C-alpha positions as CSV (number, residue, x, y, z in Angstrom):
1,M,-4.9,-37.6,-52.1
2,S,-5.2,-33.8,-51.5
3,L,-8.8,-33.8,-52.5
4,F,-9.5,-36.8,-50.2
5,F,-7.9,-35.0,-47.2
6,H,-9.6,-31.7,-48.0
7,K,-13.0,-33.5,-48.1
8,K,-12.3,-35.3,-44.8
9,I,-11.4,-32.0,-43.1
10,R,-14.6,-30.4,-44.5
11,E,-16.7,-33.3,-43.2
12,A,-15.1,-33.1,-39.8
13,W,-15.8,-29.4,-39.5
14,Q,-19.4,-29.9,-40.7
15,E,-19.9,-32.5,-38.0
16,R,-18.4,-30.3,-35.4
17,L,-20.6,-27.4,-36.4
18,L,-23.7,-29.6,-36.2
19,K,-22.7,-30.7,-32.7
20,V,-22.1,-27.1,-31.6
21,K,-25.5,-26.1,-33.1
22,E,-27.3,-28.9,-31.3
23,E,-25.5,-28.0,-28.0
24,I,-26.5,-24.3,-28.4
25,E,-30.2,-25.3,-29.1
26,S,-30.3,-27.6,-26.1
27,L,-28.8,-24.9,-23.9
28,L,-31.3,-22.4,-25.1
29,Q,-34.2,-24.7,-24.4
30,I,-32.8,-25.4,-20.9
31,R,-32.3,-21.7,-20.2
32,K,-36.0,-21.1,-21.2
33,K,-37.2,-23.8,-19.0
34,V,-35.0,-22.8,-16.1
35,G,-36.0,-19.1,-16.6
36,K,-39.7,-20.0,-16.3
37,R,-39.0,-22.0,-13.1
38,I,-37.1,-19.2,-11.6
39,L,-40.0,-16.9,-12.4
40,L,-42.3,-19.3,-10.5
41,K,-39.9,-19.1,-7.5
42,Q,-39.7,-15.3,-7.6
43,E,-43.4,-15.0,-7.7
44,Y,-43.8,-17.4,-4.8
45,V,-41.3,-15.3,-2.7
46,K,-43.1,-12.0,-3.5
47,F,-46.4,-13.6,-2.7
48,K,-45.0,-14.8,0.7
49,W,-43.7,-11.4,1.6
50,R,-46.9,-9.6,0.7
51,T,-49.1,-12.1,2.6
52,N,-46.9,-11.9,5.7
53,V,-48.0,-8.3,6.1
54,I,-51.7,-9.1,5.8
55,F,-51.1,-12.1,8.1
56,V,-50.1,-9.8,10.9
57,L,-52.6,-7.0,10.0
58,F,-55.8,-9.1,10.5
59,P,-55.0,-10.1,14.1
60,V,-53.9,-6.6,15.0
61,L,-57.2,-5.1,13.7
62,Q,-59.2,-7.7,15.6
63,L,-57.3,-7.1,18.9
64,L,-57.5,-3.4,18.6
65,W,-61.3,-3.5,17.9
66,R,-61.8,-5.8,20.9
67,Y,-59.7,-3.7,23.2
68,Y,-61.4,-0.4,22.3
69,N,-64.9,-1.8,22.5
70,R,-64.8,-4.0,25.6
71,G,-64.6,-2.8,29.2
72,G,-65.4,0.8,28.6
73,G,-62.9,1.4,25.8
74,I,-62.6,4.6,23.7
75,F,-65.1,3.5,21.1
76,S,-67.5,1.6,23.5
77,S,-69.7,4.7,23.9
78,H,-70.0,5.4,20.1
79,F,-71.1,1.9,19.0
80,D,-74.0,-0.2,20.0
81,P,-72.9,-3.6,21.6
82,N,-74.7,-5.5,18.8
83,T,-72.9,-3.5,16.2
84,S,-69.6,-4.0,17.8
85,Y,-70.2,-7.7,18.1
86,T,-71.2,-7.9,14.4
87,V,-68.1,-6.1,13.3
88,E,-65.9,-8.3,15.4
89,W,-67.6,-11.4,13.9
90,V,-67.2,-10.1,10.4
91,L,-63.5,-9.4,10.9
92,C,-62.9,-12.9,12.3
93,Q,-64.8,-14.5,9.5
94,W,-62.9,-12.5,6.8
95,H,-59.7,-13.4,8.6
96,H,-60.3,-17.1,8.4
97,G,-61.6,-16.9,4.9
98,W,-58.4,-15.1,3.8
99,L,-56.4,-17.8,5.7
100,L,-58.2,-20.5,3.7
101,Y,-57.2,-18.7,0.4
102,L,-53.6,-18.2,1.7
103,Y,-52.9,-21.8,2.7
104,L,-54.5,-23.3,-0.5
105,S,-52.4,-20.9,-2.6
106,L,-49.2,-21.7,-0.8
107,A,-49.9,-25.5,-1.0
108,I,-50.4,-25.3,-4.8
109,R,-47.4,-23.0,-5.4
110,E,-45.1,-25.2,-3.3
111,Y,-46.3,-28.4,-5.0
112,V,-45.6,-26.8,-8.4
113,L,-42.1,-25.7,-7.3
114,R,-41.4,-29.2,-5.9
115,L,-42.3,-30.7,-9.2
116,N,-40.0,-28.3,-11.0
117,G,-36.9,-29.2,-8.9
118,S,-37.2,-27.2,-5.7
119,R,-36.2,-29.0,-2.5
120,I,-39.2,-27.9,-0.4
121,Y,-39.7,-30.2,2.5
122,I,-42.9,-32.2,1.9
123,W,-44.2,-31.6,5.4
124,W,-44.9,-27.9,4.6
125,I,-47.2,-28.9,1.8
126,Y,-49.1,-31.1,4.2
127,H,-48.9,-28.3,6.8
128,H,-50.7,-25.9,4.4
129,H,-53.3,-28.5,3.5
130,I,-54.0,-29.1,7.2
131,S,-54.1,-25.4,7.9
132,S,-56.6,-24.8,5.1
133,L,-58.8,-27.5,6.5
134,M,-58.5,-25.9,9.9
135,S,-59.6,-22.5,8.5
136,F,-62.5,-24.1,6.8
137,V,-63.7,-25.8,10.0
138,S,-63.2,-22.4,11.8
139,I,-65.5,-20.7,9.3
140,L,-68.2,-23.4,9.8
141,L,-67.9,-23.1,13.6
142,M,-68.0,-19.4,13.8
143,R,-71.0,-19.0,11.5
144,S,-73.3,-20.9,13.9
145,A,-71.6,-21.1,17.3
146,Y,-69.4,-18.0,17.5
147,T,-70.7,-16.9,20.9
148,R,-70.5,-20.4,22.3
149,F,-66.8,-20.9,21.4
150,K,-65.7,-17.3,21.4
151,L,-62.8,-18.0,23.7
152,I,-61.3,-20.4,21.1
153,F,-61.3,-17.7,18.4
154,D,-59.7,-15.2,20.9
155,Y,-56.8,-17.6,21.5
156,A,-56.5,-18.3,17.8
157,T,-56.3,-14.6,17.0
158,C,-53.4,-14.1,19.5
159,L,-51.7,-17.2,18.2
160,F,-51.9,-16.0,14.6
161,L,-50.3,-12.7,15.6
162,I,-47.4,-14.4,17.2
163,I,-47.0,-16.8,14.2
164,G,-47.0,-13.8,11.8
165,L,-44.3,-11.9,13.7
166,I,-42.0,-15.0,14.0
167,Q,-42.6,-15.8,10.3
168,M,-41.4,-12.3,9.3
169,W,-38.3,-12.7,11.4
170,Q,-37.7,-16.2,10.0
171,N,-38.2,-15.0,6.4
172,Y,-35.8,-12.1,6.9
173,N,-33.2,-14.4,8.4
174,S,-33.6,-17.1,5.7
175,K,-33.4,-14.5,2.9
176,R,-30.0,-13.3,4.2
177,R,-28.7,-16.9,4.6
178,H,-30.0,-18.1,1.3
179,Y,-27.4,-16.2,-0.7
180,A,-24.6,-17.7,1.3
181,R,-26.1,-21.2,1.1
182,T,-26.5,-20.9,-2.7
183,A,-22.8,-19.8,-3.0
184,M,-21.7,-22.7,-0.9
185,G,-23.8,-25.2,-2.9
186,R,-26.2,-26.0,-0.1
187,A,-29.2,-24.5,-1.9
188,G,-30.2,-24.4,-5.6
189,T,-31.7,-21.6,-7.6
190,L,-35.1,-23.1,-7.2
191,D,-35.0,-23.4,-3.5
192,I,-37.1,-20.9,-1.7
193,S,-35.6,-18.3,0.6
194,T,-38.7,-17.7,2.7
195,G,-39.0,-20.9,4.7
196,E,-41.2,-21.5,7.8
197,T,-38.4,-23.2,9.7
198,I,-34.6,-23.6,9.8
199,V,-33.2,-25.5,6.9
200,E,-29.5,-25.4,7.5
201,L,-27.1,-26.9,10.1
202,P,-27.1,-25.5,13.6
203,S,-24.9,-22.4,14.1
204,S,-23.4,-20.8,17.1
205,G,-24.7,-17.3,16.2
206,C,-26.9,-15.6,18.8
207,E,-29.7,-14.7,16.4
208,F,-29.8,-18.3,15.1
209,Q,-30.1,-19.7,18.6
210,C,-32.7,-17.1,19.6
211,L,-34.8,-17.9,16.5
212,K,-34.5,-21.6,17.2
213,V,-35.7,-21.2,20.7
214,C,-38.6,-19.0,19.6
215,L,-39.7,-21.5,17.0
216,Y,-39.7,-24.4,19.6
217,L,-41.7,-22.2,21.9
218,L,-44.1,-21.3,19.1
219,Y,-44.7,-24.9,18.2
220,G,-45.2,-25.8,21.8
221,L,-47.7,-23.0,22.1
222,E,-49.6,-24.4,19.0
223,M,-49.8,-27.8,20.7
224,S,-50.9,-26.2,23.9
225,V,-53.7,-24.3,22.2
226,G,-54.8,-27.5,20.5
227,I,-55.0,-29.4,23.8
228,A,-56.7,-26.4,25.5
229,T,-59.3,-26.3,22.6
230,I,-60.1,-30.0,23.1
231,F,-60.6,-29.6,26.9
232,Y,-62.6,-26.4,26.4
233,V,-65.0,-28.2,24.0
234,F,-65.2,-31.1,26.4
235,A,-66.1,-28.8,29.3
236,Q,-68.7,-27.0,27.2
237,G,-70.4,-30.3,26.5
238,Y,-70.1,-31.6,30.0
239,D,-72.4,-28.8,31.3
240,L,-75.1,-29.7,28.8
241,P,-77.9,-32.3,29.3
242,P,-76.9,-35.9,28.5
243,Q,-78.9,-35.9,25.3
244,N,-77.1,-32.8,24.0
245,R,-73.5,-33.4,25.2
246,F,-72.2,-34.2,21.7
247,D,-73.4,-32.3,18.7
248,L,-72.0,-31.2,15.3
249,F,-70.5,-28.0,16.8
250,Q,-68.6,-30.0,19.4
251,F,-67.3,-32.3,16.7
252,E,-66.0,-29.3,14.8
253,G,-64.4,-28.0,18.0
254,Y,-62.7,-31.3,18.7
255,L,-61.5,-31.4,15.0
256,L,-60.2,-27.9,15.3
257,G,-58.2,-28.8,18.4
258,I,-56.8,-32.0,16.9
259,L,-55.7,-30.2,13.7
260,T,-54.0,-27.4,15.7
261,F,-52.1,-30.0,17.9
262,S,-51.1,-32.0,14.8
263,I,-49.7,-28.8,13.1
264,G,-47.6,-28.0,16.2
265,L,-46.3,-31.6,16.5
266,G,-45.4,-31.8,12.8
267,N,-43.6,-28.4,12.9
268,T,-41.6,-29.5,15.9
269,F,-40.6,-32.7,14.2
270,A,-39.6,-30.8,11.0
271,L,-37.5,-28.3,13.0
272,Y,-35.8,-31.2,14.9
273,T,-35.0,-33.4,11.8
274,R,-34.8,-31.1,8.8
275,P,-31.6,-29.1,9.6
276,K,-29.6,-32.3,10.3
277,K,-30.3,-33.7,6.8
278,Q,-27.3,-33.5,4.4
279,P,-26.8,-34.9,1.0
280,S,-25.4,-38.4,1.3
281,S,-21.7,-38.9,0.8
282,H,-22.4,-41.8,-1.5
283,S,-24.3,-39.6,-4.0
284,Q,-21.6,-36.9,-3.8
285,S,-18.8,-39.5,-4.4
286,N,-20.8,-40.8,-7.3
287,L,-21.1,-37.3,-8.8
288,H,-17.4,-36.6,-8.4
289,G,-16.5,-40.1,-9.8
290,H,-18.6,-39.5,-12.9
291,A,-17.1,-36.1,-13.3
292,D,-13.5,-37.6,-13.0
293,A,-14.5,-40.2,-15.6
294,Y,-15.9,-37.5,-17.8
295,V,-12.7,-35.6,-17.7
296,H,-10.5,-38.6,-18.2
297,S,-12.5,-39.9,-21.1
298,H,-12.4,-36.5,-22.8
299,S,-8.7,-36.0,-22.2
300,N,-8.0,-39.4,-23.8
301,G,-10.2,-38.6,-26.8
302,H,-12.9,-41.3,-26.0
303,N,-16.6,-40.9,-26.0
304,P,-17.8,-40.6,-22.4
305,L,-21.3,-41.5,-23.2
306,S,-20.4,-45.0,-24.3
307,S,-17.8,-46.0,-21.7
308,S,-17.3,-43.9,-18.6
309,L,-20.7,-42.5,-17.7
310,P,-23.9,-44.4,-17.1
311,N,-26.2,-45.1,-20.0
312,S,-28.9,-42.9,-18.5
313,W,-26.6,-39.8,-18.4
314,S,-26.1,-37.6,-21.4
315,E,-24.4,-34.3,-22.0
316,N,-27.7,-32.5,-22.2
317,E,-28.9,-34.1,-19.0
318,L,-25.7,-33.1,-17.3
319,D,-26.2,-29.5,-18.5
320,A,-29.8,-29.6,-17.3
321,A,-28.8,-30.9,-13.9
322,S,-26.2,-28.2,-13.5
323,F,-28.7,-25.5,-14.5
324,K,-31.3,-26.9,-12.1
325,S,-28.8,-26.9,-9.2
326,G,-27.7,-23.3,-10.0
327,K,-24.0,-24.2,-10.5
328,I,-21.8,-26.0,-13.1
329,S,-19.2,-28.3,-11.8
330,N,-15.6,-27.2,-12.5
331,R,-14.6,-30.7,-13.3
332,L,-17.3,-31.0,-15.9
333,M,-16.3,-27.7,-17.4
334,K,-12.7,-28.8,-17.5
335,G,-13.7,-32.0,-19.3
336,V,-15.7,-30.0,-21.9
337,K,-12.7,-27.7,-22.5
338,L,-10.3,-30.7,-22.8
339,H,-12.8,-32.4,-25.2
340,R,-12.9,-29.3,-27.4
341,F,-9.1,-28.9,-27.2
342,S,-8.7,-32.5,-28.3
343,Q,-11.1,-32.1,-31.2
344,E,-9.3,-28.9,-32.3
345,S,-5.9,-30.6,-32.0
346,N,-7.1,-33.5,-34.1
347,L,-8.4,-31.2,-36.8
348,A,-5.1,-29.3,-36.7
349,S,-3.2,-32.5,-37.1
350,L,-5.4,-33.5,-40.1
351,Q,-4.7,-30.1,-41.7
352,K,-1.0,-30.6,-41.2
353,Q,-1.2,-34.1,-42.7
354,A,-3.1,-32.7,-45.7
355,V,-0.5,-29.9,-46.1
356,T,2.4,-32.4,-45.9
357,Q,0.7,-34.7,-48.4
358,T,0.2,-31.9,-50.8
359,D,3.8,-30.8,-50.4
360,D,5.0,-34.4,-51.0
361,E,2.7,-34.7,-54.1
362,K,4.2,-31.4,-55.5
363,Q,7.7,-32.7,-54.9
364,L,6.9,-35.9,-56.6
365,Q,5.4,-34.1,-59.5
366,Q,8.4,-31.8,-59.8
367,Q,10.7,-34.9,-59.7
368,Q,8.7,-36.6,-62.4
369,Q,8.7,-33.5,-64.6
370,Q,12.5,-33.2,-64.1
371,Q,13.0,-36.9,-64.9
372,Q,10.8,-36.5,-68.0
373,Q,12.7,-33.5,-69.1
374,S,16.0,-35.2,-68.6
375,H,14.7,-38.3,-70.4
376,H,13.6,-36.2,-73.4
377,G,17.0,-34.4,-73.4
378,D,18.8,-37.8,-73.5
379,K,16.6,-38.9,-76.4
380,E,17.4,-35.7,-78.4
381,D,21.1,-36.2,-77.8
């Protein structure tokens, strides 16, 4: 009997060690995956901060060059008008070429982050695709009709300067609020802290309200520039002869105005609807219900994977979900601790039973030996 109980204890400990080893390996794999995803997010945030500076620098250079070379500026006497015009054209073309690279890079990075668990609003991926198309159309238009539609590019330069300044303000505000939102469970570790709009509930703070008003004004300005572009292109074609009133350049101008208006309209809709979205109470109640069932099953010594939790949930999936969201539920941790405590108590009870069995066997053996000795003594007498 003692050998049987010792063997049973050994097998129980071996099974427990194997389970612990599997849990550790799964946790290490999850940590590696989550670590790579966090590196993707950090690289995205760094890229966004670096490009914000360049985003503002290009319009500032263009506006300074135009100011000092038009209307008898400081440098107007040092440069030939053709040279000044060429430099202005090159700066504008480089600006829109860099914007094409920026928007395509942001769209790809955000799509990868969204696939890895980040809760990026899908509109901003579409926004960057539309913006990249708008930059491409601008490059085509300025290469052949820059003089004809120069007023459009002047408005676009001023608009990009305003967008860059408000983006820097928005990123600074979002970075400060992201730590608080992560601590309160409203944001995960893979959610970006450099958004292009407000992603939390309305607040009564003065800075928040000012930022919200500025964003609405900016998006209204984008729609206004889009409508003004369409009317300007229409006016340009109206003065031409009937056979030349619509050409490829006008089509590109109309397309540029429509894209600008659609971006402003989509941004307004995202700002109006996105902060009001909250996780549904049904999903939260389901999560807490599964956590309570997990705790109850572990405390009673049952297997939660077969009775309480859904078949699609496993302990590794729960751990992965907790790592993805950047937090581990206290109820789940309590359930794990209770489960480990119950296993240890069961093993301790088995050890006590084995010890009592061995003590009983020793007592029986001693009694048998005493009986045999007394029996031999009676025979000798």
